[in-house]
PDB file of N, CA, C and O in Angstrom:
ATOM      1  N   MET A   1      74.382 183.005-243.004  1.00  0.00           N
ATOM      2  CA  MET A   1      75.043 183.805-243.664  1.00  0.00           C
ATOM      3  C   MET A   1      74.053 184.442-244.934  1.00  0.00           C
ATOM      4  O   MET A   1      73.437 183.790-245.777  1.00  0.00           O
ATOM      5  N   ALA A   2      74.102 185.623-244.807  1.00  0.00           N
ATOM      6  CA  ALA A   2      73.506 186.361-245.937  1.00  0.00           C
ATOM      7  C   ALA A   2      73.895 186.383-247.490  1.00  0.00           C
ATOM      8  O   ALA A   2      75.077 186.469-247.820  1.00  0.00           O
ATOM      9  N   MET A   3      73.137 186.323-248.183  1.00  0.00           N
ATOM     10  CA  MET A   3      73.415 186.184-249.645  1.00  0.00           C
ATOM     11  C   MET A   3      74.035 187.622-250.028  1.00  0.00           C
ATOM     12  O   MET A   3      73.754 188.763-249.662  1.00  0.00           O
ATOM     13  N   LYS A   4      75.220 186.974-251.127  1.00  0.00           N
ATOM     14  CA  LYS A   4      76.253 188.024-251.754  1.00  0.00           C
ATOM     15  C   LYS A   4      76.280 187.963-253.062  1.00  0.00           C
ATOM     16  O   LYS A   4      75.948 186.910-253.606  1.00  0.00           O
ATOM     17  N   THR A   5      76.667 189.042-253.800  1.00  0.00           N
ATOM     18  CA  THR A   5      76.479 189.031-255.203  1.00  0.00           C
ATOM     19  C   THR A   5      77.885 188.475-255.526  1.00  0.00           C
ATOM     20  O   THR A   5      78.697 188.442-254.602  1.00  0.00           O
ATOM     21  N   ILE A   6      78.232 188.056-256.690  1.00  0.00           N
ATOM     22  CA  ILE A   6      79.332 187.619-257.126  1.00  0.00           C
ATOM     23  C   ILE A   6      80.508 188.874-256.936  1.00  0.00           C
ATOM     24  O   ILE A   6      81.613 188.801-256.398  1.00  0.00           O
ATOM     25  N   ARG A   7      80.020 189.720-257.406  1.00  0.00           N
ATOM     26  CA  ARG A   7      81.151 191.050-257.086  1.00  0.00           C
ATOM     27  C   ARG A   7      81.316 191.123-255.625  1.00  0.00           C
ATOM     28  O   ARG A   7      82.497 191.278-255.314  1.00  0.00           O
ATOM     29  N   GLU A   8      80.432 191.055-254.549  1.00  0.00           N
ATOM     30  CA  GLU A   8      80.781 191.163-253.561  1.00  0.00           C
ATOM     31  C   GLU A   8      81.621 190.075-253.039  1.00  0.00           C
ATOM     32  O   GLU A   8      82.461 190.312-252.170  1.00  0.00           O
ATOM     33  N   LEU A   9      81.436 188.840-253.540  1.00  0.00           N
ATOM     34  CA  LEU A   9      82.300 187.757-252.995  1.00  0.00           C
ATOM     35  C   LEU A   9      83.641 187.865-253.801  1.00  0.00           C
ATOM     36  O   LEU A   9      84.654 187.438-253.247  1.00  0.00           O
ATOM     37  N   ARG A  10      83.736 188.399-255.064  1.00  0.00           N
ATOM     38  CA  ARG A  10      85.007 188.495-255.669  1.00  0.00           C
ATOM     39  C   ARG A  10      85.758 189.580-254.916  1.00  0.00           C
ATOM     40  O   ARG A  10      86.922 189.361-254.579  1.00  0.00           O
ATOM     41  N   GLU A  11      85.161 190.754-254.624  1.00  0.00           N
ATOM     42  CA  GLU A  11      85.852 191.846-253.964  1.00  0.00           C
ATOM     43  C   GLU A  11      86.426 191.660-252.521  1.00  0.00           C
ATOM     44  O   GLU A  11      87.506 192.102-252.128  1.00  0.00           O
ATOM     45  N   GLY A  12      85.422 190.847-251.718  1.00  0.00           N
ATOM     46  CA  GLY A  12      86.129 190.096-250.832  1.00  0.00           C
ATOM     47  C   GLY A  12      87.075 189.353-250.508  1.00  0.00           C
ATOM     48  O   GLY A  12      87.497 189.328-249.351  1.00  0.00           O
ATOM     49  N   ARG A  13      87.627 188.536-251.584  1.00  0.00           N
ATOM     50  CA  ARG A  13      88.429 187.920-251.628  1.00  0.00           C
ATOM     51  C   ARG A  13      89.786 188.714-252.096  1.00  0.00           C
ATOM     52  O   ARG A  13      90.906 188.222-251.957  1.00  0.00           O
ATOM     53  N   GLY A  14      89.517 190.140-252.728  1.00  0.00           N
ATOM     54  CA  GLY A  14      90.623 190.794-253.378  1.00  0.00           C
ATOM     55  C   GLY A  14      90.875 190.504-254.788  1.00  0.00           C
ATOM     56  O   GLY A  14      91.867 191.002-255.321  1.00  0.00           O
ATOM     57  N   TRP A  15      89.959 189.632-255.551  1.00  0.00           N
ATOM     58  CA  TRP A  15      90.208 189.492-256.682  1.00  0.00           C
ATOM     59  C   TRP A  15      89.798 190.192-257.609  1.00  0.00           C
ATOM     60  O   TRP A  15      88.652 190.618-257.460  1.00  0.00           O
ATOM     61  N   THR A  16      90.431 190.526-258.710  1.00  0.00           N
ATOM     62  CA  THR A  16      89.984 191.214-259.988  1.00  0.00           C
ATOM     63  C   THR A  16      88.965 190.333-260.953  1.00  0.00           C
ATOM     64  O   THR A  16      88.816 189.116-260.835  1.00  0.00           O
ATOM     65  N   GLN A  17      88.338 191.105-261.861  1.00  0.00           N
ATOM     66  CA  GLN A  17      87.645 190.269-262.577  1.00  0.00           C
ATOM     67  C   GLN A  17      88.257 189.220-263.299  1.00  0.00           C
ATOM     68  O   GLN A  17      87.705 188.151-263.560  1.00  0.00           O
ATOM     69  N   PHE A  18      89.638 189.605-263.683  1.00  0.00           N
ATOM     70  CA  PHE A  18      90.563 188.830-264.556  1.00  0.00           C
ATOM     71  C   PHE A  18      90.981 187.709-263.749  1.00  0.00           C
ATOM     72  O   PHE A  18      91.006 186.578-264.235  1.00  0.00           O
ATOM     73  N   GLN A  19      91.318 187.941-262.523  1.00  0.00           N
ATOM     74  CA  GLN A  19      91.470 186.853-261.684  1.00  0.00           C
ATOM     75  C   GLN A  19      90.800 185.788-261.461  1.00  0.00           C
ATOM     76  O   GLN A  19      91.290 184.666-261.587  1.00  0.00           O
ATOM     77  N   LEU A  20      89.423 186.045-261.050  1.00  0.00           N
ATOM     78  CA  LEU A  20      88.217 185.351-261.140  1.00  0.00           C
ATOM     79  C   LEU A  20      88.131 184.608-262.388  1.00  0.00           C
ATOM     80  O   LEU A  20      88.189 183.380-262.327  1.00  0.00           O
ATOM     81  N   ALA A  21      88.014 185.130-263.393  1.00  0.00           N
ATOM     82  CA  ALA A  21      87.867 184.674-264.681  1.00  0.00           C
ATOM     83  C   ALA A  21      88.944 183.211-264.878  1.00  0.00           C
ATOM     84  O   ALA A  21      88.596 182.106-265.296  1.00  0.00           O
ATOM     85  N   VAL A  22      90.012 183.546-264.529  1.00  0.00           N
ATOM     86  CA  VAL A  22      91.166 182.501-264.696  1.00  0.00           C
ATOM     87  C   VAL A  22      90.710 181.240-263.852  1.00  0.00           C
ATOM     88  O   VAL A  22      90.806 180.082-264.258  1.00  0.00           O
ATOM     89  N   LYS A  23      90.226 181.603-262.682  1.00  0.00           N
ATOM     90  CA  LYS A  23      89.976 180.704-261.691  1.00  0.00           C
ATOM     91  C   LYS A  23      88.643 179.640-262.154  1.00  0.00           C
ATOM     92  O   LYS A  23      88.539 178.420-262.025  1.00  0.00           O
ATOM     93  N   ALA A  24      87.877 180.460-262.627  1.00  0.00           N
ATOM     94  CA  ALA A  24      86.501 179.870-263.131  1.00  0.00           C
ATOM     95  C   ALA A  24      86.443 179.560-264.509  1.00  0.00           C
ATOM     96  O   ALA A  24      85.384 179.191-265.018  1.00  0.00           O
ATOM     97  N   GLU A  25      87.612 179.690-265.230  1.00  0.00           N
ATOM     98  CA  GLU A  25      87.955 179.263-266.609  1.00  0.00           C
ATOM     99  C   GLU A  25      86.635 179.777-267.302  1.00  0.00           C
ATOM    100  O   GLU A  25      85.871 178.970-267.833  1.00  0.00           O
ATOM    101  N   VAL A  26      86.368 181.180-267.290  1.00  0.00           N
ATOM    102  CA  VAL A  26      85.539 181.782-268.288  1.00  0.00           C
ATOM    103  C   VAL A  26      86.129 183.086-268.637  1.00  0.00           C
ATOM    104  O   VAL A  26      86.942 183.443-267.784  1.00  0.00           O
ATOM    105  N   THR A  27      85.995 183.863-269.553  1.00  0.00           N
ATOM    106  CA  THR A  27      86.287 185.268-269.666  1.00  0.00           C
ATOM    107  C   THR A  27      86.116 186.115-268.863  1.00  0.00           C
ATOM    108  O   THR A  27      85.331 185.894-267.941  1.00  0.00           O
ATOM    109  N   PRO A  28      86.792 187.348-268.958  1.00  0.00           N
ATOM    110  CA  PRO A  28      86.735 188.157-267.869  1.00  0.00           C
ATOM    111  C   PRO A  28      85.201 189.221-268.364  1.00  0.00           C
ATOM    112  O   PRO A  28      84.519 189.946-267.640  1.00  0.00           O
ATOM    113  N   SER A  29      85.066 188.927-269.852  1.00  0.00           N
ATOM    114  CA  SER A  29      83.706 189.572-269.932  1.00  0.00           C
ATOM    115  C   SER A  29      82.413 188.931-269.776  1.00  0.00           C
ATOM    116  O   SER A  29      81.330 189.516-269.772  1.00  0.00           O
ATOM    117  N   THR A  30      82.639 187.472-269.625  1.00  0.00           N
ATOM    118  CA  THR A  30      81.693 186.556-268.906  1.00  0.00           C
ATOM    119  C   THR A  30      81.517 187.080-267.141  1.00  0.00           C
ATOM    120  O   THR A  30      80.406 187.275-266.650  1.00  0.00           O
ATOM    121  N   ILE A  31      82.561 187.217-266.511  1.00  0.00           N
ATOM    122  CA  ILE A  31      82.506 187.838-265.221  1.00  0.00           C
ATOM    123  C   ILE A  31      81.649 189.246-265.229  1.00  0.00           C
ATOM    124  O   ILE A  31      80.721 189.442-264.445  1.00  0.00           O
ATOM    125  N   SER A  32      82.086 190.216-266.234  1.00  0.00           N
ATOM    126  CA  SER A  32      81.381 191.434-266.235  1.00  0.00           C
ATOM    127  C   SER A  32      79.897 191.364-266.422  1.00  0.00           C
ATOM    128  O   SER A  32      79.075 192.098-265.873  1.00  0.00           O
ATOM    129  N   ASN A  33      79.661 190.420-267.237  1.00  0.00           N
ATOM    130  CA  ASN A  33      78.423 190.093-267.460  1.00  0.00           C
ATOM    131  C   ASN A  33      77.437 189.773-266.517  1.00  0.00           C
ATOM    132  O   ASN A  33      76.336 190.298-266.353  1.00  0.00           O
ATOM    133  N   TRP A  34      78.051 188.700-265.822  1.00  0.00           N
ATOM    134  CA  TRP A  34      77.238 188.048-264.653  1.00  0.00           C
ATOM    135  C   TRP A  34      77.118 189.159-263.513  1.00  0.00           C
ATOM    136  O   TRP A  34      76.116 189.154-262.797  1.00  0.00           O
ATOM    137  N   GLU A  35      78.166 190.153-263.325  1.00  0.00           N
ATOM    138  CA  GLU A  35      78.048 191.057-262.348  1.00  0.00           C
ATOM    139  C   GLU A  35      77.106 192.074-262.528  1.00  0.00           C
ATOM    140  O   GLU A  35      76.544 192.553-261.543  1.00  0.00           O
ATOM    141  N   ARG A  36      76.847 192.488-263.725  1.00  0.00           N
ATOM    142  CA  ARG A  36      75.986 193.422-264.354  1.00  0.00           C
ATOM    143  C   ARG A  36      74.586 192.961-264.556  1.00  0.00           C
ATOM    144  O   ARG A  36      73.646 193.741-264.711  1.00  0.00           O
ATOM    145  N   GLY A  37      74.485 191.703-264.551  1.00  0.00           N
ATOM    146  CA  GLY A  37      73.274 190.961-264.797  1.00  0.00           C
ATOM    147  C   GLY A  37      72.772 191.009-266.115  1.00  0.00           C
ATOM    148  O   GLY A  37      71.572 190.947-266.382  1.00  0.00           O
ATOM    149  N   ALA A  38      73.642 191.114-266.905  1.00  0.00           N
ATOM    150  CA  ALA A  38      73.514 191.093-268.393  1.00  0.00           C
ATOM    151  C   ALA A  38      73.178 189.614-268.701  1.00  0.00           C
ATOM    152  O   ALA A  38      72.173 189.462-269.395  1.00  0.00           O
ATOM    153  N   THR A  39      73.864 188.444-268.295  1.00  0.00           N
ATOM    154  CA  THR A  39      73.698 187.211-268.200  1.00  0.00           C
ATOM    155  C   THR A  39      74.014 186.385-266.814  1.00  0.00           C
ATOM    156  O   THR A  39      74.694 186.826-265.888  1.00  0.00           O
ATOM    157  N   GLU A  40      73.453 185.244-266.855  1.00  0.00           N
ATOM    158  CA  GLU A  40      73.560 184.603-265.554  1.00  0.00           C
ATOM    159  C   GLU A  40      74.747 183.385-265.800  1.00  0.00           C
ATOM    160  O   GLU A  40      75.164 183.019-266.899  1.00  0.00           O
ATOM    161  N   PRO A  41      75.106 182.944-264.658  1.00  0.00           N
ATOM    162  CA  PRO A  41      76.055 181.713-264.648  1.00  0.00           C
ATOM    163  C   PRO A  41      75.341 180.418-264.813  1.00  0.00           C
ATOM    164  O   PRO A  41      74.322 180.358-264.124  1.00  0.00           O
ATOM    165  N   LYS A  42      75.593 179.356-265.541  1.00  0.00           N
ATOM    166  CA  LYS A  42      74.971 178.123-265.716  1.00  0.00           C
ATOM    167  C   LYS A  42      75.126 177.551-264.307  1.00  0.00           C
ATOM    168  O   LYS A  42      75.708 178.043-263.340  1.00  0.00           O
ATOM    169  N   VAL A  43      74.380 176.241-264.435  1.00  0.00           N
ATOM    170  CA  VAL A  43      74.420 175.735-262.690  1.00  0.00           C
ATOM    171  C   VAL A  43      75.977 175.372-262.634  1.00  0.00           C
ATOM    172  O   VAL A  43      76.703 175.982-261.849  1.00  0.00           O
ATOM    173  N   GLY A  44      76.535 174.279-263.553  1.00  0.00           N
ATOM    174  CA  GLY A  44      77.857 173.942-263.473  1.00  0.00           C
ATOM    175  C   GLY A  44      78.682 175.207-263.073  1.00  0.00           C
ATOM    176  O   GLY A  44      79.515 175.098-262.173  1.00  0.00           O
ATOM    177  N   GLN A  45      78.462 176.538-263.773  1.00  0.00           N
ATOM    178  CA  GLN A  45      79.419 177.764-263.441  1.00  0.00           C
ATOM    179  C   GLN A  45      79.209 177.784-261.956  1.00  0.00           C
ATOM    180  O   GLN A  45      80.083 177.572-261.115  1.00  0.00           O
ATOM    181  N   LEU A  46      77.677 178.123-261.684  1.00  0.00           N
ATOM    182  CA  LEU A  46      77.686 178.569-260.338  1.00  0.00           C
ATOM    183  C   LEU A  46      78.133 177.637-259.220  1.00  0.00           C
ATOM    184  O   LEU A  46      78.523 177.984-258.105  1.00  0.00           O
ATOM    185  N   ARG A  47      78.024 176.487-259.658  1.00  0.00           N
ATOM    186  CA  ARG A  47      78.830 175.326-258.574  1.00  0.00           C
ATOM    187  C   ARG A  47      80.340 175.809-258.342  1.00  0.00           C
ATOM    188  O   ARG A  47      80.867 175.879-257.232  1.00  0.00           O
ATOM    189  N   LYS A  48      80.980 176.146-259.606  1.00  0.00           N
ATOM    190  CA  LYS A  48      82.262 176.281-259.445  1.00  0.00           C
ATOM    191  C   LYS A  48      82.612 177.368-258.718  1.00  0.00           C
ATOM    192  O   LYS A  48      83.538 177.346-257.906  1.00  0.00           O
ATOM    193  N   LEU A  49      81.581 178.831-259.070  1.00  0.00           N
ATOM    194  CA  LEU A  49      81.813 179.739-258.070  1.00  0.00           C
ATOM    195  C   LEU A  49      81.676 179.405-256.620  1.00  0.00           C
ATOM    196  O   LEU A  49      82.513 179.857-255.838  1.00  0.00           O
ATOM    197  N   ALA A  50      80.644 178.615-256.168  1.00  0.00           N
ATOM    198  CA  ALA A  50      80.545 178.373-255.038  1.00  0.00           C
ATOM    199  C   ALA A  50      81.850 177.493-254.203  1.00  0.00           C
ATOM    200  O   ALA A  50      82.166 177.549-253.014  1.00  0.00           O
ATOM    201  N   ARG A  51      82.465 176.656-255.359  1.00  0.00           N
ATOM    202  CA  ARG A  51      83.830 176.006-254.455  1.00  0.00           C
ATOM    203  C   ARG A  51      84.570 177.166-254.399  1.00  0.00           C
ATOM    204  O   ARG A  51      84.992 177.458-253.280  1.00  0.00           O
ATOM    205  N   LEU A  52      84.842 177.913-255.320  1.00  0.00           N
ATOM    206  CA  LEU A  52      85.919 179.097-255.391  1.00  0.00           C
ATOM    207  C   LEU A  52      85.882 180.002-254.151  1.00  0.00           C
ATOM    208  O   LEU A  52      86.823 180.430-253.482  1.00  0.00           O
ATOM    209  N   PHE A  53      84.458 180.200-254.002  1.00  0.00           N
ATOM    210  CA  PHE A  53      84.549 181.285-253.192  1.00  0.00           C
ATOM    211  C   PHE A  53      83.910 180.503-251.203  1.00  0.00           C
ATOM    212  O   PHE A  53      83.568 181.019-250.139  1.00  0.00           O
ATOM    213  N   GLU A  54      84.039 179.433-251.603  1.00  0.00           N
ATOM    214  CA  GLU A  54      83.631 178.568-250.269  1.00  0.00           C
ATOM    215  C   GLU A  54      82.571 178.968-249.690  1.00  0.00           C
ATOM    216  O   GLU A  54      82.632 179.215-248.485  1.00  0.00           O
ATOM    217  N   VAL A  55      81.338 179.132-250.405  1.00  0.00           N
ATOM    218  CA  VAL A  55      79.726 179.395-249.943  1.00  0.00           C
ATOM    219  C   VAL A  55      78.939 178.477-250.686  1.00  0.00           C
ATOM    220  O   VAL A  55      79.287 178.097-251.804  1.00  0.00           O
ATOM    221  N   PRO A  56      77.615 178.000-249.975  1.00  0.00           N
ATOM    222  CA  PRO A  56      76.815 177.217-250.590  1.00  0.00           C
ATOM    223  C   PRO A  56      76.141 178.006-251.728  1.00  0.00           C
ATOM    224  O   PRO A  56      75.843 179.187-251.554  1.00  0.00           O
ATOM    225  N   MET A  57      75.923 177.441-252.763  1.00  0.00           N
ATOM    226  CA  MET A  57      75.391 177.775-254.111  1.00  0.00           C
ATOM    227  C   MET A  57      74.165 178.893-253.792  1.00  0.00           C
ATOM    228  O   MET A  57      73.958 179.943-254.400  1.00  0.00           O
ATOM    229  N   ASP A  58      73.432 178.346-252.670  1.00  0.00           N
ATOM    230  CA  ASP A  58      72.201 179.203-252.863  1.00  0.00           C
ATOM    231  C   ASP A  58      72.617 180.598-252.033  1.00  0.00           C
ATOM    232  O   ASP A  58      71.786 181.371-251.557  1.00  0.00           O
ATOM    233  N   LEU A  59      73.553 180.706-251.983  1.00  0.00           N
ATOM    234  CA  LEU A  59      73.676 181.946-251.237  1.00  0.00           C
ATOM    235  C   LEU A  59      74.462 182.847-251.939  1.00  0.00           C
ATOM    236  O   LEU A  59      74.889 183.866-251.397  1.00  0.00           O
ATOM    237  N   ILE A  60      74.769 182.468-253.486  1.00  0.00           N
ATOM    238  CA  ILE A  60      75.287 183.248-254.331  1.00  0.00           C
ATOM    239  C   ILE A  60      73.997 184.178-254.833  1.00  0.00           C
ATOM    240  O   ILE A  60      73.028 183.489-255.153  1.00  0.00           O
ATOM    241  N   GLU A  61      73.834 185.428-254.943  1.00  0.00           N
ATOM    242  CA  GLU A  61      72.879 186.096-255.640  1.00  0.00           C
ATOM    243  C   GLU A  61      73.848 186.835-256.959  1.00  0.00           C
ATOM    244  O   GLU A  61      74.860 187.504-257.170  1.00  0.00           O
ATOM    245  N   VAL A  62      72.646 186.124-257.656  1.00  0.00           N
ATOM    246  CA  VAL A  62      73.478 186.214-259.178  1.00  0.00           C
ATOM    247  C   VAL A  62      73.917 187.528-259.800  1.00  0.00           C
ATOM    248  O   VAL A  62      74.972 187.614-260.428  1.00  0.00           O
ATOM    249  N   ALA A  63      72.946 188.730-259.585  1.00  0.00           N
ATOM    250  CA  ALA A  63      73.192 190.191-259.995  1.00  0.00           C
ATOM    251  C   ALA A  63      72.879 191.058-258.949  1.00  0.00           C
ATOM    252  O   ALA A  63      72.060 190.833-258.059  1.00  0.00           O
ATOM    253  N   ASP A  64      73.737 192.318-259.126  1.00  0.00           N
ATOM    254  CA  ASP A  64      73.485 193.294-258.188  1.00  0.00           C
ATOM    255  C   ASP A  64      72.123 193.771-258.156  1.00  0.00           C
ATOM    256  O   ASP A  64      71.641 193.880-259.283  1.00  0.00           O
ATOM    257  N   GLU A  65      71.193 194.158-256.998  1.00  0.00           N
ATOM    258  CA  GLU A  65      69.845 194.464-257.146  1.00  0.00           C
ATOM    259  C   GLU A  65      69.994 196.049-257.600  1.00  0.00           C
ATOM    260  O   GLU A  65      70.793 196.763-256.994  1.00  0.00           O
ATOM    261  N   GLY A  66      69.421 196.427-258.382  1.00  0.00           N
ATOM    262  CA  GLY A  66      69.142 197.941-258.877  1.00  0.00           C
ATOM    263  C   GLY A  66      70.009 198.030-259.747  1.00  0.00           C
ATOM    264  O   GLY A  66      70.172 199.199-260.095  1.00  0.00           O
ATOM    265  N   VAL A  67      70.837 197.094-260.414  1.00  0.00           N
ATOM    266  CA  VAL A  67      71.716 197.498-261.387  1.00  0.00           C
ATOM    267  C   VAL A  67      71.019 196.752-262.884  1.00  0.00           C
ATOM    268  O   VAL A  67      70.672 195.582-263.043  1.00  0.00           O
ATOM    269  N   ASN A  68      70.980 197.694-263.688  1.00  0.00           N
ATOM    270  CA  ASN A  68      70.226 197.318-265.252  1.00  0.00           C
ATOM    271  C   ASN A  68      71.370 196.723-265.798  1.00  0.00           C
ATOM    272  O   ASN A  68      72.478 196.679-265.264  1.00  0.00           O
ATOM    273  N   THR A  69      70.967 196.149-267.171  1.00  0.00           N
ATOM    274  CA  THR A  69      71.844 195.288-268.041  1.00  0.00           C
ATOM    275  C   THR A  69      73.001 196.345-268.912  1.00  0.00           C
ATOM    276  O   THR A  69      73.637 195.987-269.902  1.00  0.00           O
ATOM    277  N   THR A  70      73.071 197.648-268.291  1.00  0.00           N
ATOM    278  CA  THR A  70      73.970 198.707-268.871  1.00  0.00           C
ATOM    279  C   THR A  70      75.137 198.836-267.857  1.00  0.00           C
ATOM    280  O   THR A  70      76.218 199.415-267.967  1.00  0.00           O
ATOM    281  N   GLY A  71      74.534 198.040-266.716  1.00  0.00           N
ATOM    282  CA  GLY A  71      75.762 198.216-265.450  1.00  0.00           C
ATOM    283  C   GLY A  71      75.309 199.638-264.913  1.00  0.00           C
ATOM    284  O   GLY A  71      76.221 200.372-264.534  1.00  0.00           O
ATOM    285  N   LYS A  72      74.210 200.040-264.847  1.00  0.00           N
ATOM    286  CA  LYS A  72      74.311 201.476-264.114  1.00  0.00           C
ATOM    287  C   LYS A  72      72.998 201.120-263.461  1.00  0.00           C
ATOM    288  O   LYS A  72      72.101 200.394-263.889  1.00  0.00           O
ATOM    289  N   ARG A  73      73.085 201.789-262.337  1.00  0.00           N
ATOM    290  CA  ARG A  73      72.150 201.773-261.030  1.00  0.00           C
ATOM    291  C   ARG A  73      70.761 202.470-261.237  1.00  0.00           C
ATOM    292  O   ARG A  73      70.647 203.693-261.155  1.00  0.00           O
ATOM    293  N   ALA A  74      69.779 201.687-261.491  1.00  0.00           N
ATOM    294  CA  ALA A  74      68.377 201.977-261.498  1.00  0.00           C
ATOM    295  C   ALA A  74      68.045 203.282-260.768  1.00  0.00           C
ATOM    296  O   ALA A  74      68.600 203.441-259.681  1.00  0.00           O
ATOM    297  N   ALA A  75      67.264 204.184-261.186  1.00  0.00           N
ATOM    298  CA  ALA A  75      66.659 205.391-260.447  1.00  0.00           C
ATOM    299  C   ALA A  75      65.674 205.086-259.403  1.00  0.00           C
ATOM    300  O   ALA A  75      65.145 205.997-258.767  1.00  0.00           O
TER     301      ALA A  75
END
């Protein structure tokens, strides 16, 4: 199984950022920050995400490649 970003895993389940935030017990802005690469989940949060998405922790890529902290694709 290839690595997937939090965004890919979330969208694959058809969940909104809000829905994932409720399930992960964090704020929607935290999910947004993780997906944009502005911040990274702590180990406990990553463990919870792995359980929610039913994937091993080491297959969760923390941020989209090529996206900077403003959420815009790098040129």
